[in-house]
N, C-alpha and C positions, 0 to 999 in steps of 0.2 A: 380486497374486501368488496363485497357485493352490495350495492345500494339498489333499492327498488322504489317504484312509485307506490303511493299509499294504498291503492286498491289491489296491488299485486299480492300473490301468494308466495311467501318466502320459500317454502319447501319446493313448490313447483318450479319457481324461477331458478333456485339453486341447482336443482336436478337438471334443468334445461341447459344452464351455463356449463355445468360439468360435462354433460354429453357433448356440447359444442366444442369444448376444449379438447376432449378426448378424440373427437373427429379431426381436429386440426393437427394433433401431434405427429401423425405420419408425414405431413408436409413441412414440418419444422424440425429437421434433424439437428441434434446437438442442443436443443432447448428442452428443459425439463419444467413441467408445470406441477406446482404443489397447491391443490385446491383446499387444503385443510389447515392452512396457517391460522386463519381467523374465519371460521365458518359459523355464522349466526344460526344457521339451520340446526346445528348440533344442540344448542340450548333449547330451541323450540321442540325438537324431537324428544329431548330428555324431559322437558316440562310436561309435554303431552303424555309421555309414558308414565310419569309419576302421577299425574292427575287421573289418568285412566286406571292405574293401579288402585288409587284411593277410592275411585268410584266403584270398582269391582269389590273391594274389601267392604266398603259401606253397604253394598247390595247384599253381600253374604251375611253381614250382621243383621240387616233388616229381615232377611229370611229367617234367621234364628228367632228373632223377636216375634214375628208373625206366627211361626209354627208353635212357639212356646205358649202364646196366649190363645190362639184359636184352636189348636190341638185337633185339627182336621185338615188332612192334606189337600182335599178338594178346595176348601175355602182358602187355604194358603196359596194354592196355585192361582186362584181367581185374583186374589189381592196382588200377588207378585207380578202377574202378567200386565198390570197397569203400568209398571215401571218401564219396560221396553216399549210398550205402545205409546206412552206419553212422550218418552224421549225420541222415539221415531217420528212422531207427529211434529215435535219441536224441530228436529233436524230438517224435515220436509219444508216447513215454513221458512226456516233460515235459508234453505236452498232456493226456494222461490223468490226470496228477497235478495238473492245474490250475495249473501253473507259468506264469509269463510269461517271455518272452525279454527279457533285459536284458544290460547290458554284462558282467556276471560270468558268465552262462551262455554268452554268445558267447566270452568269454575262455577258458572251459574247453574249448570246441570248437576254438578256435585252437591251444591248447597240445596238445590231443589229436590234432591233424591228422596230425603225423608218426607218432605211435604207432598211429593207426588204420590207416595203410597198411602198417605193419610186419608185422602178422600175415599179410596177404595176400601180401606180398613174400616172407616166409619160406617160405610154402607153395608159391607159384608158382615161386620160384627153385629149390626142391628138385625140384618136378615137372619143370621144364624141364631141369634138370641130369640127372635120371634118364632122361628121354626121350632126350636126346642120347646118353647112355652106351649105352643099350640099342640104339638104332637104329644107332649106329656099330659096335657089336659084332655086329650082325645077329641080335639076339635075336628069338625067335618069340613073345614075350609080347605080349598085346594091349595097346592103349593104355589101356584101362580098368583093367586089372590093375596096370599100371605107375603110373598116376595114383593108384590106391587105396593101393598100397604106399608111394609117395612121400609121400602125405598122412598116412598113419598114422605114418610115420617121424618127422615133425616135430610131430604132434598133441600129444604129451606136452610138448614144449618150448613150444608156443604156449599151452597151457592154464596151465602153471605160470608162465610168464613174465607172462601176463595177471593171474593171481592175485597175483603179487608186486607188480605195479604198483598193483593195487587196494589191497593191504595197505599199501603205502607212502603212499597217499593217505588212509588212514583217519584219521590225526591231524588232517588239515585238516577232515574232515567232523565230527569230534567237538569242534571248537572251540566255546566258549561265549560268551555275551554279545554285544557289538556286533561283535567280530571274527568270531564264529561266524555271525551273521546275514549278515555281509558276504561271507564267503568260502565258505560252504556251497553256494550255487548253483554256484560254480565247480567244487567237488569233485564235486557230483552230476552235472553235465553231462559232466565229464571221465570219471567212472566209467562212465556209461551209454555214452559213445562207445567206450571201451576194451572193455567187455563186448560191445557190439554188433559191433565189429570181429572179436572172437574167434568169435562165432557165425557171422558171414558167412564168415570164413576157413575154418571147419570144414565148412560146408555149401555155400554158394553158390560159393565159389572152385573146389573140385574139380569140381563139376558143370559150371561154365562152361569149365574147362580141357578137360574131355572133349568138349564141344561144339565148341570153337574149335580145339583142337590135334589132333583125331583124324587129320586128313589134312594138317596143316601140316608142312612140311619144316624143323622147327626145328633139326635137326642141322647144317644148312648155314650157320647164322648165329650164330657166336660173337661176343660183344662184344669189339672190339679194346681197349676200356678195361679190361675184366676180364682179358684175356690179358696186357696190359702190366703191370697191377698185380700179378697173381699171380706173374709172373716175377721182378720186383724184390722183392716181399714174401718169396717163398720163399728167395731168395738171402740176404736180410738176416736172416730168422728162423733160417736154418740156422746162421749164425755166432752168433746170440744164444743158441740152444738149447745149443750146445756150450760157449759161454763167456758165461753169463748175468750175470756179476758187474757188468759195465759197465751193462747194462740196469737192474739193480736199483739201482745208484747213481744212474742218470739219473732214476729215478722217486723215489728217496729225497730228492734235493735239493729239488724243488718241494714235497714233503710237509713238509720242515723249514721251508721259507720260509712255507708256509701256516700252520703252527703258530705262527710268530712274528707273522705279520700278523693272524691272526684276532682276538686280543684288542684290536688297535688299530682295528678297523673300527667306524665309527659306527653308530648304530641309530636307527630311527624307526618309528612305527606305520604310518602311511599316507604315501605321497608327496603332494606338493602337486597337487591336481586342477587340470587345465588348462582350467577353465571360462572362456569368454569373458565371462561376466557376474560381477559382484561385489556383495557385500553390505557396506555400511558402517554400523556403529553410530555414532550421533552423540548422546551422552548428556551433557546439561548438569547443572548443580547442581540438586538437588531444590528445588522452590519456584520455578523459572524459569517465567514465565508462558507461556501458549499463544501469545500474540502474539509474544513475543520468540523462542520456539522456531521459529515459522513464519518469522519474518524471517531467522533464521540459516540455516534449511534452504533458503529461497529463494535466499539469497546463495551457499550451497554448491552448489546446483543450477546456477547460472549459471557459477560457476568450473569445475565439472567438465565441463559441456557445451561449454566452450571448448577442451577438450583434443582434439586430432585423434584420431579413432578411437572416441570416445565417441558412441554413437548415440542413447541415450535415458536419462532419469533419472526415477525415481519414488520416492515417500517416503510413509511414514505416521508420525504422531506419536501416542504413547501406544498403549494397547491396551484394547479393550473387555473387560468382565468375563467374557464368554463366548468371548473370543478364545483363541488358542493360548498366549499368555502375558500376564500382567497387568502393566501398567506405567503410570507417570504421564505427564503431557504433556511432561516433560523427556526422555523416551525417544524418540529418532528412529531409524527403521530405513530406510535408503536403498538402492535398487536401481539398479545401473548396467549397462547393456548396451553392449558394445563390439563393434567389427568384428573377427570371428575371423581376417580376413586381415591385420590389422595386427600389428606386433611387440608381443606380449603383455607381455613383461617391461618394455618401455619405457612402455607404457600404465600398468602397475601402479606404476612408479616415479613417473610424473607425477601419478597419482591420490593416491598416498601423500603427495607433496609438497604438494598442495592441502589435504588433510585435516590435515596437520601445521601448517599456517599458522593454525589456530584454537586458540589456547592456552586452557587451563583447561577443555577439553572432552574427555571420554573418546571416542576414535574409533579405529576399526580398519578395515582393508581385508581382507576375506576372501572366499573362494568360498563358495557356499551349502552345498556338501557338507562342507567343512572346519568351517564354523560349526555345522552340525547335529551332526556327529560329536562336537565338543567339548562342546556343550550336553547331548548324551545322556550323555556320560561323567561330567561333574561338575556340569552346570548353569551352568558358567562359559563364557567365550568365549575362553579362552587354553589353550594346550597344556600349560602347567605351572601347577599349582595347589597351594599349600601351605595346607592347611586347619588352622587353629589352634583347638583346643577349650579351653574353660574357662568359669568363671562370671563373670569380670569382663572385659567386652569393651572393647577400645580403640575409637577412633573408626573407623567404617567409611567414612562420608562426612561431612565436617564440615558442620554446620548451626548457625548462630548461634542460641542460645537463652538465656533468662535462667535463672540458677541462684540459688536462695535458700538460704543456709546459716544456720541458726538459731544464735544465741549462747545457749547453754543457761542461763548464769548470769543474763544480762539478762532473758531470757524468764521465768525462775523468779521474778525480783523483781516481776514484774507478775502472777504467778499463771498464766502461760501455759505450756502444754506444746508441744514442738516440732511435734507433729502438728496442733495447733490453728492454729499460725502458717502451716504449709505449706498446709493446706486453705483457709484464708482467702485467702492470697496466690494460690493456684492458681485459686480462683474468680474473683478480680478480674482476673487476668492472662489466663487461658485460658478462663474461663467454666465454668459447670456447668449441666447439664440438671436442672430441678426439676419438670417436668411436661409434659403434652401438651394441645393444644387440637384438637378435632375439628371441622372445618367442611367442608361439601359432600363428605363421604365421604373427606376427606384428614386426615392427622394432621400437626400442626405442633409442633415442639419448643419448649418454653418454657425460655429460658436466662437465668441471672443472670450479669451481666457488668458490668464497670466501663466508664466512658466512654472513648473512644479516646484523649483527651488525657492521661488519668491512667495510661496504660500504654504511652506512645509511646517512652520512653527509660528508662535506668537511674535517673536522678534522679527522674522522675515516679513510678516504681514504689517507690523508696525512701520517698516521701512518702505512700504508701497508708496509710489509717487501719486499725488492727487493734483490734477490741473486746476488752476484758479482762473477766475474771469479776466485777470490782468495778463494772463499768458504765462505766468510763472508756475513753478511746481513746488508743492509743499509736502512734507513727509506726513503720512497718515497718523503716526504716533504723536505728532505735534499738535494735532487738532482733535484727536479722539483717544478714548481709552480702549485698548484692545485686550480682552480677557477671554478665558475659557470658562463657560458656565453650562450647566445642564439645561437642556431645552426639550420640550415634548417632541417625540418623533411621530406621534399620531394624535390627532385632535378629533374627538368624536362628538357628534351633536345629536340632540334628540329634542323634538318639540321646540325648535328654534333656539335652543340653548346648548352651550358646551356642557359636557359632563365627564365625570371620572368615576370609576368603580373601585370601591374598597371591598374585596371579596374574602371569604373565609370558608374553610371546611369545618366539619363537626366530627369529633371523635370522642368516645367515652361518655357522652351525655346525649340526651334526646334533643332534637332540633328545637322544640318549643322552649325548653329551659335555657338553652344558649341564647336564643333570640330574645328572651325576656331580659337577660342580663345585658345584651347588646342595646336594647331599647333604653334601659336605665342610663347607660353610658351616653347614648346618643342624645338623650333628653338634656344632658348637661353641657352639650356642645353648642356654643353660640355662633350663629351665622349672621353675616352682614346682610343688609337689605339687598335683595336680588339673588340671594343664594339660599338653597335649601337641600335637604337630603331625603331620599325615599328608601325604605327598606323593601327589597325585592327578593326574588329567589323562591325556593320551595316553600318557605314559611308563608310568604305572601299568597301563593297559590292555595295553600292549605286553608288560610284564613278566609279567602274569598269563597272557597268551596264549602267550608264549615258554615259561614254566614248564610250562604244560599241554602244549604241543607236545613239549617234551623228555621229559616223563613218558610221553606216548603214544608217542613215538618208540621208547622202550625196548620197549613192547608190540609195536609194529609190527616192530621189529628181530627180536624173538623169533619172530614169525609168519613173517617172511621166511626166517629160518634154518631153521625147521621145513619150510617149503615147498621150500627148496633141498635139504634132506635127503631129502624125499620124492621130489623130481625126480631126484636122483642116486643114491638108495638108499645113501648113504655119508655118514657124519658128517664124515669126513676131507675129502672134496671140498666138502661144504656149508660147512664152516668155512673152507676155503681161499678159496672165492669170496666168502664173506661178509666176510672180512678185507680183500679187495681193493676192496670197494665204496666205502670212504671216499675212494678216489682221485677219485671223482666230486665229492666235497665239496671236494677240493683245487683242482680246476679252477674250481669255482664261486667259491671264496674269492678266488683270483687274479683272476678276471674282475671281481668286485665291486671289488676294490682298484684295478684298472686303470681303472675307470669312475666313480670318485668316492669309493669307500671307505665307502659308507653302505648298510647292510642294512635295508631296510624289511621289513615283515611279508610282503609279496608275494615279495620275494627269498628270505626264509627258507623259504617254502612251495616255492620252486623247488628247494631242496635235497632235499626229500622226493620231488618229481617225478623228478628226475634220478637219485636213488638207485634207484628202481624200474626206470627205463630201463636203467641200468648192469647191474642184476641180470639183465635180459632177455638182454643180449648174452652175459653169462657162461654162462647156461643154454644158449644156442644152441651155443656152442663146446664145452662139456664134454659135453653130451648127444650131440653128434655124435662126439666122440672115443670115448665109451662105445659108441656104435652101431657104429663101425668095428671096434672090438676084439671086441665080443660077437657081432656078426652078419655081419661081412664078412671075418673071418679075419685082420685086421691084428694083427701082433705088437706088444705094448707096447714102445715105444722111440721114438727120435727120428723114425723114418719115419712112425709113427702120428701123432705130433704135427704133423709138417710137412704130411702129407696132409690131416688134419682141419682144420688152420688155413687151408690154401690153399683148401679147398672151402668153408669158412665165411667167407672173406674178403669175397666179394661180398655175401652177405646182411647181414653185420655192418656193412659200410660203407654199404650201401643204407639199412638201418634207422637208423643213426646220422645219416647225411647227410639223410635224409628228415625226421627229427625236428628236426635243426638248421635246415635250410632252411625248414621250416614256420614257425619262429619268427624267422627272420632279418628278415622285413619289420617285425616289431615293434621290432627294434633299429635297423634301417636307417632307418626312417621317423621315428625319434626319439620323445621323450617328449611326444607330442601328445594331444589329448583322446581318451579311450577307451583309451589305452595306459598310463595312469599306474600301474596295478597290474601289468600284463602286461610292461611294459618291464623292470623289475628282475628279474622272474621269468625272462624270456627270456634275459637276460644270464647268470644262474646256470646255466640249462640249456645254453647254448652252451659256457660254460667247463667245466661238468661233463662234457658229452659228449666234449669234446676229450681230456681226460685219461683218462676211463674207457675210451674206444674204443682209444686207444693202449695202455693197460694190458692190455685184453683181447687185443689183437692181438700184442703183443710180450713181455709178462711172464707172463700166465696160461699160455701153452703151456709155458714153461720151468718154472713152478711145478707144473703138472700132471705133467710128466715127473719132477720131483723128489719130489713128495709124494703123488701118487695111488698107491693100492695097485694092484699088478698083478693084473688079473683072471684067472680061470682060462682056460686056452687052450681054445678051442672050434673045432671044424672049421667051415670056411666052408660055409654052406648051398649046396645045388646051384643052379647058375645064378647065384651071387653074382658081382658085378662088382667087382673090386679097383680 
């Protein structure tokens, strides 16, 4: 197995080691090297392939949406070019920062895919709409001036919407510990892609529109999809605007359901990684000989290789003092590679059945990533660890050992003190170093010890002679009780106190539910003074990350509210949109409940992502309503709301559908290697987008009409198009 330093690139290092081994083979006749027994690069290559495939499929779906709504190939090309440009800019920044491309950076790009095209779609759609309006009205304005005005019209919305998405992702970037190291690359690549798309939308997109649309007859090609949707939407929204009560009730119902469901959702730190290779710990009782350990490992190897789908097996016994972890010969670590095309769950079940057939041995079946995560968190190999602290340790692992308990009265009758008896007995049973002999530059210990036959059993030890101060000899059994009792073979300390771990794996239920039951049992356990227990492991890490996320969410929420206020120049409107954003959380909660009911940390981060996307659509709609009233002479009232909502229907639907369809492949292709973290995140995004988009289209217009302040009437500027 290959271990690397944190900054190393696994794929490059693996390739280099394999090339070095291949170069060594001619000079080592009779020795065969197998570099594929446990090759972590296989999982990385498979995960990157799967994520790349999901990204390409998402891009194709975005292409379909853009073509369907814009119905003009030049405009579609302009919009879609923003994706490779933004991603290329992101990659360049990552390269300049010295970052490596891994599954988490790719995940950030996949999630950002829909949002990346949004900025360009918003700008291009507004430019296209304005060009069609002016040309149909016979306006004498030049194409350049129309494109400039249309770009400036949505510039404010694009900038503030992008800043809000960035603010919503700040809590992810500020995570600490293992979760921070794990998810920060995702947040960084997501941020960079979003910011790059904003820059491209404000600079490259208008310039390309001027080049490609100067002579294009865009007024002749209206999208039939947009016309059909606008007709039905306007008719339905007109009824809702005049009688919004039913719409409010329709959205209040799922909100109440989500409030009831949310406390019942299970929790976990990370999902199970779908690696095709597995790590099995095979730990026998301390004191097991190397020969016996090798015999058992060889037998285990034969049993496991007989399972269909298992390709190879490797193992090491014990660990060197300069190795990654120090262990005795009773410690076996086994690596199994399986065929990724086989049914993974069935293979895991069969492997577990084989390992369970070895009684009296600690064994587990884990993926390499899960095992490393658990060891980093607590040093243990289980997701739940109850660490008990105190001065008097119970047995950690039983080891038979002789115990001599001195009878004080009998010892005193011979003039012996308890320490004298224990020292003499210890010397004869365990031996004592009394000096060193130096020969040929080497030092040899000189030990005083009894003969093997005098310490072979309890009866022999009881007959050991003990010298008394008077010069006589007394039998050990006459002044002490000699028994065999279990004693700890390892004593571990932490923070100045001894400790012992009670660890458990989780199967069949989510981690949070199991820990909740463990807490109830632990609450009923009474500890003496000086003793206490702490609950550690994956759950503790998740709780710490969750608490930090919620604390940072308050800060991010305040930042989003301030950005909304700046964008709208109105606290009333900013508060109105901010209070509607939790509807995105409602959709995410319902989606999680419908797909298993367990929120991993990746799913939790999805709520922050969709929160920012929902705010973007709210800004698009409200800013346009303000623009129509302030600069195009529309009177505040139902007609203003209906016109603004109708004109913003296409960009809102395009941005929402583009974002949703960009992550649909992650959900449709299932929880496969490379999708473990992104799959629950994508589910939350899909559910959140569904409810937030419906809210923006059908409820926000009515709320705007009800709560927005009526702006001062302004005359329409010359040449304005109503």
